[in-house]
LOLUMFI-774314 format. One record per residue (C-alpha): residue in one letter; residue number from 1; y, z, x. Coordinates in Angstrom, 2 decimals, always signed. Last residue first. Example, Ala and Ser with C-alpha at 12.3 -4.5 7.8 and 13.67 -1.06 7.14 Angstrom:
BEGIN
 type seq   north      up    east
    s   2   -1.06   +7.14  +13.67
    a   1   -4.50   +7.80  +12.30
This chain:
BEGIN
 type seq   north      up    east
    r 614  +12.25   +8.91  +27.76
    p 613  +10.56   +5.53  +27.83
    a 612   +9.82   +4.14  +31.31
    g 611  +12.14   +1.56  +32.81
    v 610  +12.38   -2.16  +32.07
    k 609  +10.94   -3.51  +35.30
    a 608   +8.43   -0.72  +35.91
    a 607   +7.57   -0.74  +32.21
    k 606   +6.39   -4.34  +32.51
    a 605   +4.04   -3.49  +35.36
    e 604   +2.78   -0.32  +33.68
    d 603   +1.88   -2.09  +30.43
    y 602   +1.27   +0.46  +27.66
    w 601   -1.32   -0.86  +25.24
    w 600   -1.52   -2.77  +21.96
    v 599   -4.41   -3.13  +19.50
    t 598   -3.40   -0.47  +16.95
    p 597   +0.25   +0.11  +17.96
    f 596   +1.19   -2.28  +16.44
    a 595   -1.05   -4.65  +14.51
    a 594   +1.74   -7.27  +14.61
    g 593   +0.33   -8.96  +11.51
    g 592   -3.24   -7.77  +11.15
    y 591   -4.94  -10.46   +9.09
    r 590   -5.70  -12.97  +11.82
    p 589   -6.16  -10.33  +14.50
    m 588   -4.25  -11.34  +17.65
    t 587   -5.75  -13.55  +20.32
    e 586   -3.97  -13.01  +23.63
    p 585   -4.43   -9.27  +23.29
    h 584   -1.26   -7.14  +23.22
    s 583   +1.17   -5.87  +25.84
    y 582   +3.81   -3.15  +25.98
    r 581   +6.85   -2.17  +28.01
    d 580   +9.20   -4.91  +26.85
    w 579  +11.33   -2.84  +24.48
    r 578  +10.35   -4.06  +21.08
    a 577  +11.66   -5.98  +18.07
    t 576   +9.52   -7.21  +15.20
    r 575   +9.86   -9.61  +12.28
    q 574   +6.71   -9.71  +10.19
    k 573   +6.53  -13.14   +8.61
    l 572   +5.81  -14.27   +5.06
    s 571   +9.34  -13.42   +4.00
    t 570  +10.28  -11.83   +0.70
    w 569  +12.57  -12.03   -2.29
    q 568  +13.29  -10.49   -5.69
    p 567  +11.33  -10.92   -8.90
    v 566  +12.98   -9.50  -12.03
    v 565  +10.20   -7.46  -13.61
    y 564   +8.15   -7.25  -16.81
    h 563   +8.86  -10.86  -17.69
    h 562   +5.85  -11.05  -20.07
    a 561   +4.86  -14.51  -18.82
    l 560   +4.72  -13.25  -15.23
    l 559   +2.18  -10.56  -16.06
    v 558   +0.07  -13.10  -17.95
    r 557   +0.06  -15.64  -15.10
    d 556   -0.79  -13.04  -12.47
    l 555   -3.67  -11.72  -14.53
    a 554   -5.05  -15.25  -14.94
    k 553   -4.66  -15.93  -11.23
    t 552   -6.56  -12.72  -10.50
    a 551   -9.37  -13.64  -12.89
    a 550   -9.76  -17.08  -11.31
    v 549   -9.71  -15.74   -7.75
    l 548  -12.28  -13.05   -8.53
    e 547  -14.54  -15.52  -10.36
    d 546  -14.48  -17.89   -7.40
    r 545  -15.14  -15.05   -4.96
    d 544  -18.26  -13.84   -6.72
    k 543  -19.50  -11.46   -9.39
    a 542  -16.10  -10.25  -10.58
    y 541  -16.32   -6.72  -12.00
    i 540  -12.97   -5.45  -10.70
    i 539  -11.13   -8.68  -11.40
    k 538  -12.52   -8.93  -14.94
    d 537  -11.55   -5.30  -15.45
    i 536   -7.95   -6.08  -14.53
    l 535   -8.01   -8.99  -16.97
    v 534   -9.10   -6.71  -19.81
    d 533   -6.36   -4.19  -19.03
    v 532   -3.75   -6.96  -18.96
    a 531   -4.96   -8.15  -22.35
    p 530   -4.65   -4.65  -23.80
    d 529   -1.03   -4.21  -22.60
    s 528   +0.60   -1.03  -21.36
    i 527   +3.07   -1.84  -18.58
    g 526   +5.27   +1.19  -17.81
    a 525   +7.35   -0.61  -15.18
    l 524   +6.65   +2.05  -12.59
    n 523   +2.90   +1.52  -12.77
    r 522   +2.46   +2.99   -9.28
    s 521   +1.58   +6.36  -10.78
    g 520   +3.55   +9.56  -10.22
    e 519   +3.61  +10.54  -13.85
    r 518   +0.66   +9.22  -15.85
    r 517   +1.27   +7.27  -19.06
    a 516   +1.64   +3.85  -17.46
    a 515   -1.41   +4.62  -15.30
    q 514   -3.61   +4.68  -18.39
    s 513   -2.28   +1.32  -19.54
    g 512   -3.06   -0.44  -16.26
    w 511   -0.45   -2.34  -14.22
    f 510   -0.31   -0.92  -10.68
    e 509   -2.89   +1.88  -10.84
    r 508   -5.35   -0.31  -12.72
    q 507   -4.70   -3.03  -10.16
    e 506   -5.79   -0.56   -7.47
    n 505   -9.36   -1.06   -8.71
    g 504   -9.68   -4.54   -7.25
    p 503   -7.73   -7.09   -5.27
    s 502   -9.51   -9.04   -2.51
    l 501   -6.98  -10.63   -0.14
    s 500   -4.83   -7.55   -0.55
    q 499   -1.68   -7.05   -2.61
    p 498   +1.44   -5.09   -1.76
    w 497   +3.47   -3.84   -4.73
    v 496   +7.13   -3.30   -3.88
    a 495   +9.61   -1.56   -6.13
    t 494  +13.35   -1.73   -6.80
    t 493  +15.00   +0.30   -9.53
    i 492  +16.14   -0.23  -13.09
    d 491  +16.51   +2.28  -15.94
    f 490  +15.32   +5.47  -14.27
    d 489  +13.56   +8.77  -14.92
    f 488   +9.99   +7.56  -14.49
    s 487   +8.83  +11.07  -13.42
    r 486   +7.79   +9.88   -9.96
    t 485  +10.80   +7.57   -9.88
    r 484  +13.16  +10.50  -10.43
    n 483  +11.42  +12.88   -8.05
    t 482  +11.18  +10.31   -5.26
    y 481  +14.82   +9.36   -5.66
    q 480  +15.88  +13.00   -5.62
    v 479  +13.96  +13.61   -2.41
    d 478  +15.19  +10.44   -0.71
    d 477  +18.86  +11.04   -1.46
    v 476  +20.62   +9.30   -4.33
    t 475  +22.44   +5.98   -4.75
    r 474  +23.54   +5.13   -8.29
    v 473  +25.02   +1.81   -9.37
    s 472  +26.41   +1.59  -12.89
    v 471  +26.23   -1.36  -15.27
    v 470  +27.62   -1.87  -18.77
    i 469  +26.33   -5.24  -20.02
    g 468  +28.97   -7.60  -21.45
    l 467  +27.29  -10.74  -20.07
    r 466  +29.94  -11.02  -17.34
    e 465  +28.96   -7.41  -16.54
    l 464  +25.51   -8.64  -15.59
    v 463  +27.05  -11.00  -13.03
    s 462  +29.13   -8.27  -11.39
    k 461  +26.24   -5.82  -11.33
    y 460  +24.10   -8.39   -9.48
    p 459  +26.86   -8.75   -6.88
    l 458  +27.03   -4.94   -6.60
    f 457  +23.27   -4.32   -6.44
    v 456  +22.60   -6.61   -3.51
    r 455  +25.15   -5.25   -1.01
    e 454  +24.61   -1.87   -2.69
    d 453  +21.02   -1.77   -1.44
    n 452  +22.26   -0.76   +2.01
    p 451  +23.30   +2.63   +0.59
    s 450  +19.57   +3.44   +0.35
    s 449  +17.90   +5.71   -2.21
    s 448  +18.38   +3.35   -5.14
    l 447  +18.92   +3.33   -8.90
    l 446  +20.61   +0.55  -10.88
    e 445  +21.81   +2.21  -14.10
    v 444  +21.88   +0.23  -17.32
    s 443  +24.08   +0.01  -20.40
    l 442  +23.58   -2.10  -23.51
    p 441  +26.12   -0.43  -25.77
    e 440  +25.02   +1.40  -28.94
    g 439  +26.96   +0.24  -31.97
    s 438  +23.98   +0.68  -34.28
    a 437  +23.54   -3.08  -34.65
    n 436  +23.21   -3.48  -30.88
    m 435  +26.04   -3.78  -28.40
    r 434  +27.08   -5.99  -25.43
    r 433  +30.68   -5.19  -24.63
    g 432  +33.70   -7.51  -24.53
    n 431  +35.18   -6.23  -27.75
    k 430  +31.85   -6.77  -29.50
    v 429  +29.14   -8.90  -27.89
    d 428  +25.82   -9.05  -29.72
    w 427  +22.53   -7.44  -28.69
    g 426  +19.95   -7.92  -31.43
    a 425  +17.15   -9.60  -29.46
    e 424  +18.35  -13.03  -30.58
    r 423  +21.79  -12.12  -29.22
    l 422  +20.27  -11.17  -25.87
    l 421  +18.30  -14.40  -25.71
    r 420  +21.38  -16.53  -26.45
    d 419  +23.48  -14.69  -23.87
    a 418  +20.78  -15.18  -21.24
    e 417  +20.66  -18.90  -22.07
    r 416  +24.45  -19.16  -21.69
    l 415  +24.19  -17.23  -18.42
    n 414  +21.55  -19.66  -17.17
    g 413  +23.71  -22.67  -17.99
    r 412  +26.79  -21.18  -16.37
    i 411  +24.86  -20.40  -13.17
    n 410  +23.25  -23.83  -13.16
    e 409  +26.64  -25.54  -13.45
    p 408  +28.22  -23.34  -10.77
    t 407  +25.37  -24.33   -8.41
    d 406  +22.39  -22.53   -6.83
    n 405  +21.42  -20.21   -9.67
    i 404  +17.79  -21.25  -10.09
    p 403  +15.78  -19.54  -12.83
    n 402  +12.30  -18.42  -11.75
    k 401   +9.49  -20.68  -12.86
    y 400   +6.22  -19.86  -14.61
    p 399   +4.12  -22.85  -15.61
    t 398   +4.45  -23.70  -19.32
    t 397   +1.72  -24.66  -21.78
    f 396   -1.26  -22.33  -21.61
    v 395   +0.58  -19.24  -20.30
    e 394   +3.30  -20.16  -22.80
    p 393   +1.24  -18.77  -25.69
    p 392   +1.85  -15.16  -24.58
    v 391   -1.47  -13.30  -24.34
    k 390   -3.58  -11.50  -26.96
    d 389   -4.61  -14.32  -29.33
    r 388   -5.72  -16.52  -26.42
    l 387   -7.78  -13.80  -24.74
    s 386  -11.09  -15.68  -24.39
    e 385   -9.02  -18.80  -23.68
    l 384   -7.47  -16.98  -20.70
    i 383  -10.85  -16.47  -19.04
    e 382  -11.92  -20.05  -19.65
    l 381   -8.59  -21.31  -18.30
    e 380   -9.09  -19.35  -15.09
    k 379  -12.63  -20.66  -14.77
    g 378  -11.48  -24.27  -14.82
    e 377   -7.78  -24.84  -15.49
    p 376   -4.56  -22.91  -15.89
    l 375   -1.27  -24.84  -15.66
    g 374   +0.74  -25.16  -12.46
    s 373   +0.55  -22.17  -10.17
    s 372   -1.09  -18.73  -10.08
    a 371   -1.14  -16.72   -6.87
    l 370   -4.60  -15.68   -5.64
    e 369   -4.47  -18.10   -2.71
    l 368   -2.05  -15.59   -1.19
    g 367   +1.65  -15.62   -0.29
    y 366   +2.89  -14.20   -3.56
    f 365   +0.28  -12.20   -5.43
    y 364   +2.53  -10.93   -8.24
    s 363   +3.96  -14.43   -8.24
    n 362   +7.32  -16.20   -8.04
    v 361   +8.97  -14.36   -5.13
    r 360  +12.13  -16.10   -3.97
    e 359  +12.04  -17.03   -0.29
    y 358  +14.10  -15.31   +2.39
    l 357  +15.82  -16.19   +5.67
    g 356  +18.85  -18.03   +4.25
    y 355  +21.25  -15.72   +6.07
    f 354  +20.22  -12.82   +3.80
    v 353  +23.66  -11.71   +2.55
    a 352  +25.72  -14.82   +1.81
    k 351  +23.05  -17.51   +1.55
    n 350  +20.18  -15.49   +0.13
    l 349  +22.60  -13.58   -2.08
    e 348  +24.06  -16.75   -3.60
    e 347  +20.57  -18.18   -4.18
    f 346  +19.34  -14.95   -5.73
    p 345  +22.11  -14.54   -8.32
    f 344  +20.07  -12.62  -10.95
    a 343  +21.45  -13.44  -14.41
    l 342  +18.45  -15.41  -15.66
    n 341  +16.19  -12.55  -14.57
    f 340  +18.12  -10.02  -16.65
    a 339  +17.95  -12.38  -19.62
    r 338  +14.15  -12.56  -19.31
    r 337  +13.98   -8.78  -19.69
    v 336  +16.11   -8.89  -22.83
    r 335  +13.96  -11.66  -24.30
    e 334  +10.81   -9.67  -23.55
    d 333  +11.97   -6.88  -25.88
    k 332  +10.88   -3.41  -24.77
    f 331  +13.72   -3.13  -22.26
    k 330  +16.32   -1.45  -24.48
    d 329  +13.74   +1.02  -25.78
    r 328  +13.35   +2.64  -22.36
    r 327   +9.69   +3.24  -21.49
    l 326   +9.68   -0.41  -20.43
    n 325  +11.49   +0.57  -17.23
    l 324  +12.76   -2.68  -15.74
    v 323  +11.60   -2.94  -12.15
    f 322  +13.74   -5.06   -9.83
    a 321  +11.21   -6.86   -7.73
    q 320   +8.97   -7.13   -4.72
    m 319   +5.57   -8.56   -5.54
    i 318   +3.51   -9.12   -2.46
    g 317   +0.54  -10.79   -0.88
    t 316   -0.92   -9.22   +2.20
    a 315   -3.48  -10.54   +4.63
    r 314   -1.73  -13.59   +6.07
    l 313   +1.50  -12.16   +7.42
    p 312   +2.50  -14.26  +10.42
    f 311   +3.95  -12.42  +13.45
    e 310   +7.54  -12.82  +14.60
    e 309   +8.75  -11.69  +18.02
    l 308  +11.99  -10.27  +19.40
    v 307  +11.76   -8.90  +22.95
    v 306  +14.07   -6.33  +24.55
    r 305  +14.33   -6.25  +28.33
    g 304  +15.08   -9.96  +28.27
    e 303  +18.61   -9.67  +29.68
    r 302  +20.18  -10.90  +26.43
    r 301  +18.20   -8.32  +24.47
    a 300  +19.12   -5.49  +26.83
    p 299  +22.79   -6.54  +26.71
    f 298  +23.25   -6.62  +22.92
    d 297  +22.99   -9.36  +20.30
    y 296  +20.25   -7.78  +18.23
    g 295  +22.05   -7.13  +14.95
    t 294  +23.17  -10.63  +13.95
    a 293  +20.35  -12.64  +12.40
    w 292  +17.61  -10.01  +12.37
    n 291  +20.09   -7.34  +11.30
    r 290  +21.30   -9.49   +8.44
    a 289  +17.76  -10.34   +7.39
    s 288  +16.95   -6.63   +7.16
    n 287  +13.29   -5.63   +7.30
    e 286  +13.03   -5.43  +11.08
    t 285   +9.76   -3.93  +12.23
    r 284  +10.46   -1.57  +15.09
    f 283   +9.18   -0.79  +18.56
    d 282  +10.35   +1.39  +21.45
    i 281  +12.76   +3.87  +19.88
    r 280  +15.32   +5.94  +21.82
    d 279  +16.32   +2.93  +23.88
    a 278  +19.98   +2.89  +22.72
    k 277  +19.32   -0.34  +20.83
    f 276  +16.49   +1.39  +18.98
    a 275  +18.71   +4.36  +18.11
    e 274  +21.34   +1.92  +16.85
    l 273  +18.76   +0.44  +14.50
    l 272  +17.86   +3.91  +13.18
    v 271  +21.54   +4.75  +12.73
    t 270  +21.92   +1.74  +10.46
    a 269  +18.77   +2.63   +8.52
    d 268  +20.07   +6.14   +7.78
    r 267  +18.29   +9.49   +7.68
    y 266  +16.69   +9.13  +11.09
    y 265  +13.29  +10.45  +12.14
    e 264  +11.62   +9.93  +15.53
    y 263   +7.83   +9.55  +15.49
    r 262   +6.01   +9.94  +18.81
    i 261   +2.74   +8.45  +19.96
    e 260   +1.34   +9.85  +23.20
    d 259   -1.44   +8.85  +25.57
    f 258   -1.47   +5.37  +24.10
    n 257   -4.64   +3.26  +23.88
    n 256   -6.01   +4.22  +20.47
    q 255   -7.77   +0.83  +20.32
    g 254   -9.92   -1.27  +22.67
    v 253  -13.16   +0.24  +21.37
    n 252  -12.61   +2.13  +18.11
    v 251  -14.84   +0.12  +15.74
    n 250  -17.55   +0.10  +18.42
    v 249  -17.77   +3.88  +18.78
    a 248  -17.03   +4.74  +22.43
    q 247  -13.98   +6.96  +21.78
    g 246  -15.47   +8.53  +18.70
    w 245  -15.91  +12.12  +19.92
    y 244  -12.40  +12.38  +21.35
    d 243  -12.64  +14.14  +24.72
    k 242   -9.18  +13.03  +25.88
    v 241   -7.57  +13.57  +22.48
    r 240   -4.47  +11.37  +22.58
    e 239   -1.26  +13.29  +21.97
    y 238   +0.82  +13.19  +18.80
    a 237   +4.57  +13.88  +18.75
    a 236   +6.63  +14.71  +15.66
    n 235  +10.37  +14.29  +15.16
    r 234  +13.36  +15.29  +13.03
    g 233  +12.35  +16.75   +9.66
    a 232  +10.56  +19.68  +11.22
    d 231  +10.75  +19.56  +15.02
    f 230   +7.27  +18.71  +16.24
    s 229   +4.75  +19.18  +19.02
    k 228   +1.33  +17.99  +20.17
    l 227   -0.34  +17.02  +16.89
    r 226   -3.81  +15.69  +17.66
    y 225   -4.92  +12.13  +18.25
    p 224   -8.18  +10.15  +18.24
    g 223   -9.26  +11.65  +14.92
    s 222  -11.24  +14.75  +13.94
    g 221   -8.41  +16.79  +12.53
    l 220   -6.92  +20.27  +12.46
    p 219   -3.37  +20.29  +11.13
    a 218   -0.33  +21.90  +12.82
    e 217   +1.11  +24.41  +10.35
    l 216   +4.09  +22.94   +8.57
    t 215   +2.60  +23.44   +5.13
    t 214   +2.94  +22.06   +1.63
    q 213   +0.90  +23.77   -1.07
    t 212   -2.32  +23.04   -2.98
    i 211   -4.43  +23.26   +0.19
    d 210   -3.66  +26.96   +0.50
    r 209   -4.51  +28.62   +3.82
    r 208   -5.64  +32.23   +3.66
    r 207   -3.05  +34.58   +5.12
    g 206   -3.23  +36.07   +8.59
    d 205   +0.15  +34.63   +9.62
    p 204   -1.53  +32.29  +12.09
    g 203   -3.47  +30.72   +9.18
    n 202   -6.62  +32.06   +7.59
    g 201   -9.77  +30.08   +6.78
    e 200  -10.71  +27.96   +3.77
    w 199   -8.63  +25.05   +5.02
    w 198  -10.18  +25.29   +8.47
    h 197  -13.78  +25.58   +7.30
    k 196  -13.35  +22.64   +4.93
    p 195  -12.09  +20.27   +7.61
    l 194  -10.60  +17.18   +5.92
    v 193  -12.08  +13.70   +5.45
    m 192   -9.89  +10.81   +4.34
    l 191  -11.86   +8.86   +1.74
    q 190  -11.70   +5.12   +2.49
    g 189  -15.49   +4.86   +2.29
    m 188  -15.19   +6.04   -1.30
    i 187  -13.12   +2.99   -2.12
    q 186  -15.63   +0.75   -0.36
    p 185  -18.49   +2.05   -2.51
    l 184  -16.29   +1.66   -5.63
    e 183  -15.34   -1.95   -4.92
    r 182  -18.40   -3.64   -6.34
    n 181  -17.98   -2.14   -9.82
    g 180  -21.26   -3.38  -11.32
    k 179  -22.30   -0.09  -12.87
    e 178  -20.27   +2.69  -14.43
    n 177  -20.10   +6.47  -14.32
    f 176  -20.39   +6.58  -10.54
    t 175  -22.43   +8.85   -8.27
    f 174  -21.18   +9.75   -4.80
    t 173  -23.89  +10.71   -2.31
    v 172  -23.33  +12.59   +0.94
    d 171  -25.85  +12.52   +3.78
    r 170  -25.95  +14.45   +7.05
    e 169  -28.79  +16.85   +6.25
    g 168  -29.59  +14.95   +3.06
    s 167  -28.30  +14.40   -0.46
    k 166  -25.19  +16.60   -0.40
    e 165  -23.42  +15.95   -3.65
    a 164  -20.38  +14.22   -5.12
    k 163  -20.50  +13.64   -8.88
    t 162  -18.84  +11.72  -11.67
    v 161  -16.87   +9.22   -9.63
    n 160  -15.23   +6.71  -11.99
    a 159  -11.92   +8.61  -12.08
    y 158  -11.63   +8.47   -8.28
    y 157   -8.46   +6.37   -8.25
    f 156   -7.02   +8.29  -11.22
    a 155   -7.61  +11.66   -9.59
    y 154   -6.43  +10.09   -6.35
    t 153   -3.04   +9.22   -7.85
    p 152   -2.76  +12.50   -9.75
    s 151   -3.27  +14.37   -6.44
    n 150   -4.41  +17.99   -6.45
    a 149   -7.86  +18.07   -8.06
    k 148   -9.07  +14.63   -6.95
    f 147   -7.80  +15.06   -3.42
    a 146   -9.36  +18.51   -3.03
    e 145  -12.68  +17.50   -4.64
    f 144  -13.09  +14.53   -2.31
    s 143  -12.13  +16.57   +0.72
    f 142  -14.55  +19.40   -0.11
    i 141  -17.37  +16.90   -0.64
    v 140  -16.70  +15.28   +2.73
    d 139  -16.39  +18.60   +4.54
    d 138  -19.64  +19.79   +2.95
    a 137  -21.36  +16.69   +4.31
    t 136  -20.38  +17.87   +7.75
    v 135  -18.02  +17.05  +10.60
    p 134  -19.30  +19.14  +13.50
    q 133  -17.30  +22.06  +14.98
    g 132  -15.67  +21.47  +18.35
    d 131  -12.18  +22.70  +17.50
    h 130  -10.96  +19.08  +17.44
    w 129  -13.40  +18.34  +14.65
    k 128  -16.69  +16.65  +15.34
    a 127  -18.62  +13.42  +14.83
    e 126  -21.65  +13.30  +17.15
    p 125  -24.24  +13.41  +14.35
    r 124  -22.63  +10.41  +12.66
    l 123  -22.45  +10.97   +8.92
    r 122  -24.76   +9.18   +6.49
    f 121  -22.87   +7.89   +3.47
    t 120  -24.50   +7.37   +0.07
    v 119  -23.07   +5.15   -2.65
    s 118  -23.65   +5.16   -6.39
    s 117  -23.98   +2.88   -9.44
    y 116  -23.37   -0.28   -7.41
    d 115  -26.04   -2.15   -9.45
    e 114  -27.86   -3.35   -6.34
    p 113  -28.11   +0.17   -4.97
    y 112  -25.76   +1.62   -2.33
    s 111  -26.18   +2.61   +1.31
    f 110  -24.04   +3.78   +4.19
    t 109  -24.32   +3.92   +7.95
    e 108  -22.75   +5.68  +10.94
    a 107  -20.30   +7.53   +8.70
    l 106  -17.28   +8.95  +10.49
    l 105  -16.45   +5.32  +11.29
    g 104  -18.84   +2.90   +9.60
    y 103  -17.66   -0.61   +8.91
    s 102  -15.60   -2.14   +6.10
    a 101  -14.88   -5.69   +4.99
    s 100  -12.14   -6.70   +2.57
    p  99  -10.97   -9.96   +4.13
    e  98  -11.82  -10.75   +7.75
    d  97   -9.90  -10.47  +11.03
    l  96   -8.38   -7.01  +10.76
    s  95  -11.56   -4.95  +10.44
    s  94  -11.65   -2.05   +8.02
    t  93  -12.71   +1.55   +8.53
    t  92  -15.41   +3.77   +7.06
    l  91  -15.82   +7.49   +6.37
    t  90  -12.14   +8.10   +6.98
    e  89  -10.37   +9.87   +9.81
    y  88   -7.62  +12.43  +10.22
    v  87   -5.26  +13.00  +13.11
    l  86   -3.77   +9.53  +13.62
    g  85   -3.40   +9.09   +9.86
    l  84   -1.08  +12.08   +9.93
    g  83   +1.60  +10.05  +11.71
    q  82   +4.02   +9.65   +8.82
    e  81   +4.81  +13.33   +8.26
    p  80   +4.42  +14.22   +4.59
    s  79   +7.41  +14.66   +2.25
    g  78   +7.04  +17.57   -0.15
    k  77   +4.95  +18.01   -3.24
    v  76   +3.33  +15.44   -5.52
    g  75   +3.27  +12.20   -3.55
    a  74   +1.62  +13.95   -0.63
    v  73   -0.33  +16.92   -1.98
    v  72   -3.51  +16.19   -0.03
    i  71   -1.75  +14.98   +3.14
    n  70   -0.64  +18.49   +4.07
    f  69   +1.44  +18.17   +7.23
    s  68   +4.68  +18.91   +5.39
    d  67   +8.47  +18.85   +5.58
    f  66   +9.31  +15.27   +6.52
    t  65  +12.51  +13.23   +6.71
    g  64  +13.97   +9.85   +5.94
    q  63  +13.68   +6.71   +8.01
    a  62  +11.02   +6.59  +10.71
    g  61  +11.29   +5.20  +14.23
    l  60   +8.37   +4.85  +16.62
    r  59   +8.25   +6.04  +20.21
    v  58   +5.42   +4.85  +22.45
    l  57   +4.27   +6.78  +25.50
    g  56   +1.94   +5.76  +28.29
    g  55   -1.76   +5.81  +28.99
    k  54   -5.09   +4.13  +28.43
    p  53   -5.71   +0.69  +29.88
    a  52   -7.14   -2.07  +27.66
    d  51  -10.61   -3.01  +28.87
    p  50  -12.05   -3.68  +25.40
    n  49   -9.05   -5.92  +24.62
    v  48   -9.21   -6.15  +20.85
    y  47   -9.40   -9.21  +18.56
    d  46  -13.15   -9.72  +18.57
    f  45  -13.94   -6.25  +17.22
    h  44  -16.21   -4.25  +19.49
    p  43  -19.77   -4.07  +20.81
    f  42  -21.59   -5.38  +17.70
    g  41  -24.74   -3.32  +17.13
    p  40  -25.32   -4.50  +13.57
    q  39  -23.58   -7.82  +12.82
    y  38  -19.85   -8.39  +12.46
    k  37  -18.58  -10.91   +9.90
    p  36  -19.54   -8.94   +6.79
    e  35  -21.58  -10.71   +4.09
    g  34  -20.41  -11.99   +0.73
    l  33  -17.95  -10.33   -1.65
    l  32  -16.63   -6.85   -0.95
    a  31  -17.91   -7.01   +2.59
    a  30  -20.24   -4.44   +4.09
    g  29  -20.88   -2.56   +7.31
    h  28  -23.54   -0.68   +9.27
    r  27  -25.75   -0.78   +6.19
    w  26  -28.70   +1.36   +5.20
    q  25  -30.90   -0.27   +2.61
    a  24  -32.38   +2.68   +0.79
    e  23  -35.92   +3.61   -0.16
    q  22  -35.93   +6.21   -2.88
    a  21  -36.47   +9.86   -2.02
    a  20  -32.84  +10.51   -1.12
    l  19  -31.66   +9.23   -4.47
    p  18  -34.17  +11.44   -6.25
    n  17  -32.48  +14.51   -4.69
    l  16  -35.22  +16.92   -3.71
    g  15  -36.70  +19.92   -5.54
    l  14  -40.23  +19.03   -4.50
    c  13  -41.32  +18.36   -8.05
    a  12  -38.12  +16.39   -8.74
    a  11  -38.66  +14.27   -5.63
    l  10  -42.20  +13.50   -6.66
    l   9  -41.04  +12.49  -10.13
    s   8  -38.33  +10.23   -8.64
    l   7  -40.82   +8.66   -6.24
    l   6  -43.25   +8.05   -9.09
    l   5  -40.50   +6.41  -11.17
    t   4  -39.51   +4.17   -8.25
    r   3  -43.12   +3.12   -7.76
    i   2  -43.49   +2.37  -11.47
    m   1  -40.29   +0.25  -11.36
């Protein structure tokens, strides 16, 4: 301690940053809990083909539109183009065969103290923008400040960062307002770095660029691709940068193999599928069970020119659900929310609409070891006991189960229970309509941006109407849907919350009380519960994997017990279709799914048989 104090005093006398004067343990990589798999100097990730050929074109489909290349205001203004991640880079990057590990990308090394009160990144001297200028510490600070000032999501995500400063020629230090938050160094490593000199310069029209506004000016990046051409709202093409500074960096070896990656936009999912069948798109992930079961019976598929392949999803848990907006008084009572779950005809939909391909979600971390089951025990029980007076009593006595509507008898029984709960909550039936004591009808709007959702919404509407609930189905365009959900102007909509193998600070954004009050947050349900906030903190400050798993299971159990959502369905496989022009390594990354186009390459021999993409 005396030595540290002397170093700090010396640094102050010399006008230096005390953090730079202290000895630091510089890391090539780090894992959230435990040690990273790859050691210093590793040549490449195990799952890539380091000799993968470079070349070829791949065309990817996108639904919707775009009107901006400014990633900073995405989620606030405009619709960003989907390929911007090819242009920009982050300080660190993740591997796809281990949970929650990161390795230097723009940063060659990074360092943080034992109490996780700060993190320092040292930039690679060879990192440069596409105009040849070096990536600097000032760029990193500028990017951090731009995201925090202009994006409510990032402002919340970076709320614990009190200061970003240049602490060496190529060093940037982020200081935190709390200690013990293991994830904060990794969160800052995910910062997308933007060119300060470009944003503070003038555009082609002679005017100074404005990072607070949308723009269709081609962006300047440092990544493996640059924007080649685009037609606003319709397509965007990115070309591989032949003199890309990071081509030989170990985390990039065997990746970025295509000469051109093109995004083709379609407003409708049906048209997007037809575009694939017409060979205007090369690869797609199929999210529709109906399409997977019936939509690929066409000549190219029968002839083997189109390949269907499923990849296991091991890295991502999920909660997909109907979200009941707790900001509406009618949904504040848990009994009302439970009634909506009792009425959901999943089994009928799975058989009639989904061809039996889906499973019912019964956890906020479905598909992971983090999902709760049975009754709590061990560390999980200890955590819940400390909150016994703040959580529903059934978390200790009754495992969560979704209602099953697989037979007429079960359907009738569940509707009787739903009716009982609604009456207990003050919603009686008068003249065939569910009303409260004030004569106000229980009416809800099911909001969507896709006409395809009607095949689910309409059967659900029919069952809810049997309970006397007035139901309308509203389908709006993408822009209006984004605006309405961003401002929480909805009764019920569908949302998806993906979960990682090592959850952390994002849980505040999903379920935290502060996020419930902030427009644009991922807390669509409006959950504001002190016990949930405590459990989120226990996840964030977990000291080891066992504690993390226990705290996450406890959070899952409490969220389920409150019936905040009506769980929907999922599959633990990524269903893909591709024109047979591409190849991938024999051993795929365990946690990468299809990992397309990350580890794939254009196969000249295959393309010769199928024909080159146009």
